[in-house]
C-alpha positions in Angstrom: 32.4 -34.1 6.5 29.3 -36.3 6.6 30.7 -38.2 9.6 31.3 -34.9 11.5 27.6 -33.9 11.0 26.2 -37.3 11.7 28.2 -37.8 14.9 27.4 -34.3 16.2 23.7 -34.6 15.3 23.5 -38.0 17.0 25.3 -36.6 20.0 22.7 -33.8 20.2 19.9 -36.3 19.8 21.2 -38.6 22.5 21.3 -35.7 25.0 17.6 -35.9 25.0 14.9 -33.4 24.2 16.1 -30.8 26.6 17.6 -27.6 25.4 21.0 -26.6 26.5 21.0 -23.3 28.4 23.9 -21.3 27.0 24.1 -19.3 30.2 24.2 -22.3 32.5 27.8 -21.6 33.5 26.6 -18.3 35.0 23.8 -19.7 37.1 24.4 -19.6 40.8 24.9 -22.7 42.9 21.3 -22.7 44.4 19.7 -22.7 41.0 22.0 -25.5 39.8 21.0 -27.6 42.9 17.3 -27.0 42.2 17.8 -28.0 38.5 19.6 -31.2 39.7 16.7 -32.0 42.0 14.1 -31.4 39.2 16.0 -33.7 36.8 16.4 -36.4 39.6 12.7 -36.4 40.6 11.5 -36.4 37.0 13.7 -39.4 36.3 12.5 -41.2 39.4 8.8 -40.6 38.5 9.3 -41.7 34.9 11.1 -44.9 36.0 8.7 -45.8 38.8 6.4 -48.8 38.2 3.2 -47.0 39.3 0.4 -48.1 39.6 1.9 -51.6 40.3 3.5 -50.0 43.4 2.4 -46.7 45.1 4.4 -43.7 44.1 3.8 -41.5 47.2 6.2 -43.3 49.6 9.0 -42.8 47.0 8.2 -39.1 46.7 8.2 -38.8 50.5 11.7 -40.4 50.8 13.3 -38.7 47.8 12.0 -35.1 48.0 13.3 -33.0 50.9 10.5 -30.7 52.2 12.9 -27.7 51.8 13.0 -28.3 48.0 9.2 -28.2 47.4 8.2 -24.8 46.0 5.9 -23.4 43.4 8.8 -23.1 40.9 10.1 -26.6 41.7 6.7 -28.3 41.1 6.1 -26.3 37.9 9.5 -27.3 36.6 9.0 -31.0 37.4 5.6 -31.0 35.7 7.1 -29.2 32.7 9.6 -31.9 32.3 7.0 -34.6 32.7 4.9 -32.9 30.1 7.8 -32.6 27.6 8.8 -36.2 28.1 5.2 -37.4 27.5 5.1 -39.1 31.0 2.2 -41.1 32.2 -0.6 -38.8 33.3 -1.4 -40.8 36.4 2.2 -40.3 37.7 2.0 -36.6 37.1 -1.3 -36.5 38.9 0.2 -38.4 41.9 3.1 -35.9 42.1 0.8 -32.9 42.0 -1.5 -34.5 44.7 1.6 -35.1 46.8 2.7 -31.5 46.4 -0.8 -30.2 47.4 -0.4 -32.1 50.7 2.7 -30.1 51.6 1.9 -27.1 53.8 4.6 -24.9 52.3 3.5 -25.4 48.7 1.3 -22.7 47.1 -0.1 -24.2 43.9 -0.2 -22.0 40.7 -2.4 -22.0 37.7 0.6 -23.2 35.7 1.1 -26.3 37.8 -2.6 -27.1 37.8 -3.0 -26.6 34.1 0.1 -28.7 33.3 -1.2 -31.6 35.4 -4.6 -31.3 33.7 -3.0 -31.2 30.2 -1.0 -34.3 30.9 -4.1 -36.2 32.1 -6.4 -35.3 29.2 -3.7 -35.8 26.6 -3.8 -39.5 27.7 -7.6 -39.5 27.9 -7.8 -39.8 31.7 -11.0 -37.8 31.8 -12.4 -39.2 35.0 -9.1 -38.2 36.8 -9.3 -34.7 35.2 -12.8 -34.2 36.6 -11.5 -35.5 40.0 -8.7 -32.9 39.8 -11.2 -30.1 39.0 -13.2 -31.2 42.1 -10.2 -31.0 44.4 -9.1 -27.6 43.1 -12.7 -26.3 43.4 -12.6 -27.1 47.1 -9.1 -26.0 48.0 -8.0 -23.4 45.5 -11.0 -22.1 43.4 -9.0 -19.1 42.2 -7.0 -21.5 39.9 -10.2 -22.4 37.9 -9.9 -20.2 34.8 -11.2 -20.3 31.2 -7.8 -21.7 30.2 -8.2 -24.8 32.3 -11.8 -25.1 30.9 -10.4 -24.8 27.4 -7.8 -27.6 28.0 -10.4 -30.1 29.1 -13.1 -29.2 26.5 -10.7 -29.3 23.6 -9.6 -32.8 24.4 -13.1 -34.0 25.0 -14.1 -32.5 21.6 -11.1 -34.4 20.1 -11.5 -37.8 21.7 -15.2 -38.0 22.6 -18.6 -37.1 21.0 -20.3 -33.9 20.3 -22.8 -34.7 23.0 -20.1 -35.4 25.5 -18.5 -32.0 24.9 -21.8 -30.2 25.4 -22.4 -32.2 28.6 -19.0 -31.3 29.8 -19.7 -27.6 29.2 -22.9 -27.9 31.2 -21.2 -29.8 34.0 -18.6 -27.0 34.3 -21.3 -24.4 34.4 -23.5 -26.1 37.0 -21.0 -28.0 39.2 -17.4 -26.7 38.7 -17.8 -23.0 38.0 -21.2 -22.8 39.7 -20.4 -19.5 41.5 -19.6 -17.8 38.1 -22.2 -16.7 35.7 -21.3 -18.0 32.2 -21.2 -15.4 29.5 -19.7 -14.8 26.0 -16.2 -15.6 27.3 -17.1 -19.1 28.2 -19.2 -19.5 25.1 -16.1 -18.6 23.1 -14.1 -21.3 24.9 -16.7 -23.9 23.9 -16.7 -22.8 20.2 -12.9 -22.8 20.2 -12.8 -26.4 21.4 -14.7 -27.5 18.2 -12.8 -25.1 15.9 -9.3 -26.2 17.0 -10.4 -29.7 16.1 -11.7 -28.4 12.7 -15.2 -29.7 13.7 -16.9 -26.8 11.9 -20.3 -28.5 11.5 -20.4 -29.0 15.2 -19.2 -25.4 15.9 -21.9 -24.0 13.6 -24.5 -26.1 15.4 -23.4 -24.8 18.8 -23.4 -21.3 17.6 -26.8 -21.5 16.1 -28.2 -23.2 19.1 -26.6 -21.0 21.9 -26.0 -17.6 20.5 -29.4 -16.2 21.7 -28.3 -17.0 25.2 -24.6 -15.9 24.9 -24.4 -12.7 22.9 -21.6 -13.1 20.4 -18.9 -10.5 20.0 -16.2 -9.9 17.3 -13.9 -12.5 19.1 -16.7 -15.1 18.7 -16.9 -14.5 15.0 -13.1 -14.5 14.6 -12.9 -17.9 16.4 -15.3 -19.4 13.9 -13.6 -17.6 10.9 -10.3 -19.1 12.1 -11.9 -22.5 12.3 -13.0 -22.3 8.7 -9.6 -21.1 7.7 -7.8 -24.0 9.4 -10.1 -26.4 7.6 -8.6 -25.1 4.4 -11.9 -23.9 2.8 -11.4 -20.4 1.5 -15.0 -20.3 0.2 -16.4 -21.1 3.7 -14.1 -18.4 5.1 -15.6 -15.8 2.8 -19.1 -16.9 3.2 -18.9 -16.7 7.0 -17.1 -13.3 6.7 -20.1 -11.9 4.8 -22.4 -13.4 7.4 -20.4 -11.7 10.1 -20.8 -8.4 8.3 -24.6 -9.0 7.8 -24.9 -9.6 11.6 -23.5 -6.1 12.2 -20.0 -6.9 13.2 -17.1 -4.8 12.1 -13.9 -6.6 10.8 -10.7 -5.9 12.8 -7.1 -6.7 12.3 -7.6 -10.3 13.4 -10.4 -10.7 10.9 -8.4 -9.5 7.9 -5.3 -11.4 9.0 -7.3 -14.7 9.0 -8.7 -14.0 5.5 -5.3 -13.0 4.1 -3.7 -16.1 5.5 -6.4 -18.3 4.0 -5.6 -16.9 0.6 -1.8 -17.0 1.1 -1.9 -20.7 2.1 -3.7 -21.5 -1.2 -1.2 -19.5 -3.2 -3.8 -16.8 -4.1 -1.4 -13.9 -3.5 -3.5 -11.5 -5.7 -6.6 -12.0 -3.5 -4.5 -11.6 -0.4 -3.0 -8.3 -1.6 -6.5 -7.1 -2.5 -7.6 -7.6 1.1 -4.4 -5.9 2.2 -5.3 -2.8 0.3 -8.9 -2.9 1.5 -7.6 -3.2 5.0 -5.6 0.0 4.7 -8.5 1.8 2.9 -11.0 1.2 5.7 -8.5 2.3 8.4 -7.8 -1.1 9.8 -4.1 -0.7 9.7 -1.9 -3.8 9.0 0.4 -5.1 11.7 3.6 -7.2 11.6 1.6 -10.4 11.5 -0.2 -9.2 8.3 3.0 -8.3 6.5 4.7 -11.6 7.7 1.8 -13.6 6.3 2.0 -11.9 3.0 5.7 -12.4 2.7 5.1 -16.2 3.3 2.3 -16.0 0.7 4.6 -14.4 -1.8 7.0 -17.4 -1.3 4.1 -19.9 -1.8 3.3 -18.1 -5.1 7.0 -18.0 -6.0 6.9 -14.2 -6.3 10.3 -13.3 -5.0 10.1 -9.6 -6.1 6.9 -9.1 -4.0 8.5 -10.9 -1.0 11.5 -8.5 -1.1 9.2 -5.5 -1.4 7.0 -6.5 1.5 10.0 -7.2 3.7 11.4 -3.7 2.9 8.0 -2.2 3.8 8.2 -3.5 7.3 10.5 -0.7 8.4 8.8 2.0 6.2 5.5 1.2 8.0 7.1 1.8 11.3 7.1 -1.8 12.3 10.0 -3.8 13.7 10.8 -7.2 12.1 11.0 -10.1 14.5 12.3 -13.7 14.1 8.9 -14.7 12.5 9.3 -12.0 9.7 12.8 -13.0 9.0 11.9 -16.7 8.9 9.0 -16.0 6.4 11.4 -14.0 4.2 14.1 -16.7 4.2 11.5 -19.4 3.5 10.2 -17.4 0.5 13.8 -16.9 -0.8 14.6 -20.6 -0.5 11.3 -21.5 -2.2 12.4 -19.3 -5.1 15.9 -20.9 -5.1 17.9 -17.9 -3.7 19.8 -19.6 -0.9 22.6 -17.1 -1.1 20.4 -14.1 -0.2 18.6 -16.2 2.5 22.0 -16.8 4.1 22.8 -13.1 4.1 19.4 -12.3 5.6 20.2 -14.8 8.4 23.6 -13.0 9.0 21.7 -9.7 9.1 19.3 -11.1 11.6 22.1 -12.2 13.9 23.8 -8.8 13.6 20.6 -7.2 14.8 20.5 -9.4 17.8 17.5 -11.3 16.6 18.4 -14.9 17.5 17.7 -17.6 15.0 15.2 -20.2 16.3 14.3 -23.8 15.4 12.2 -22.6 12.4 15.2 -20.6 11.1 17.6 -23.5 11.2 15.2 -26.0 9.8 14.3 -23.7 6.9 18.0 -23.0 6.1 19.0 -26.7 6.4 16.1 -27.7 4.2 17.2 -25.2 1.5 20.9 -25.9 1.8 20.6 -29.7 1.5 18.5 -29.4 -1.7 20.4 -26.6 -3.4 24.0 -26.4 -2.1 24.6 -29.9 -0.9 27.0 -31.1 1.8 29.3 -28.0 2.0 26.5 -25.6 2.7 24.9 -27.9 5.4 28.3 -28.4 7.1 29.0 -24.6 7.1 25.7 -23.8 8.8 26.1 -26.8 11.2 29.4 -25.4 12.3 27.8 -21.9 12.9 25.0 -23.5 14.9 27.4 -25.4 17.1 29.5 -22.2 17.6 26.4 -20.4 18.8 25.7 -23.3 21.2 22.2 -23.7 19.7 20.6 -27.1 20.1 17.9 -27.7 17.4 14.7 -29.5 17.9 14.3 -33.2 17.2 12.7 -32.6 13.8 15.9 -30.8 12.5 18.3 -33.3 14.1 16.5 -36.3 12.5 16.5 -34.4 9.1 20.3 -34.0 9.4 20.9 -37.6 10.3 18.7 -38.8 7.4 20.6 -36.4 5.1 24.0 -37.7 6.1 22.9 -41.3 5.9 21.4 -40.9 2.4 24.5 -39.2 1.1 26.7 -41.9 2.8 24.8 -44.7 1.0 25.2 -42.9 -2.3 28.9 -42.4 -1.8 
């Protein structure tokens, strides 16, 4: 049994990090050819010794002009991104594509190239890329591309560097666009996503007279405090938000509820849930899903069941996230049998299990039902032709190895 799982899991792992498309046999010949070219070019780029040798001549000889299209370039960049390729190689490929007359660059291709560069801290090349796009395709410059660069500068460089980058974008890159609250929110989010709340507050205090904050601004900061794990700061900032004249919306309540649920304070989260309904800010699926997860953290299985039943009575439709939250809560409380039946119900309703579903179930089964339960679920997963992510595969391999050494 263990050998079956271990060999199959290793098999999946060795196939790489690419998902198997269960409908691949139905794809037409043209699509298959493009996919083959994408894989081939990705492999060539990854194996090329750039910058020791120039990459462009290889691209010219290996890529037929007829193959280059927006979709082709996006797919190659997507593969390069997923395989954590060298950012300079991705940039060379994108520059080569820009030089082809038939290629129409998209925001997606530009943003993927930018993301690959800044992930590896090639900030000078990122600015160079912004300069090229500003001259040739200015319509591709969006707040998303701004966010990609600012977030990484906030992560890897100083507070002053991030502010200078924002100013450079305003004056040199997006100079034809008047910066407003939307761009201000991007700057704040850059600090908040890195949990740099002291810096985020400093920017807010310094710049809010110039950029009039809106509810989204306040929710960005509130989310930043929540991600920092400080419930007290969340509540203090919420009250400041109200004092400033802002009205809480669904997003505001969901952030506060999640902050309490993550700390296991289910009673406080349910109090906010009731308040939310009382003030006419009606809960959505995200709200109930968060509470179901919170009930699991608090080991309150009865409340988790009640909340899951309420999804339909509230006129909402459960999605994979709601089912995952409920199964996670059941497993935390030791009820793997019910979690299994919920997974079956999910499949019957054509809500396909995802990576979180399988990882949650495997985690519960290996702790509470041992090898037989893991093997049974593994067989089901293979029958459904689902390839789990690396995290789950590694967990399965470790599980079989540990049991093998015990046996």
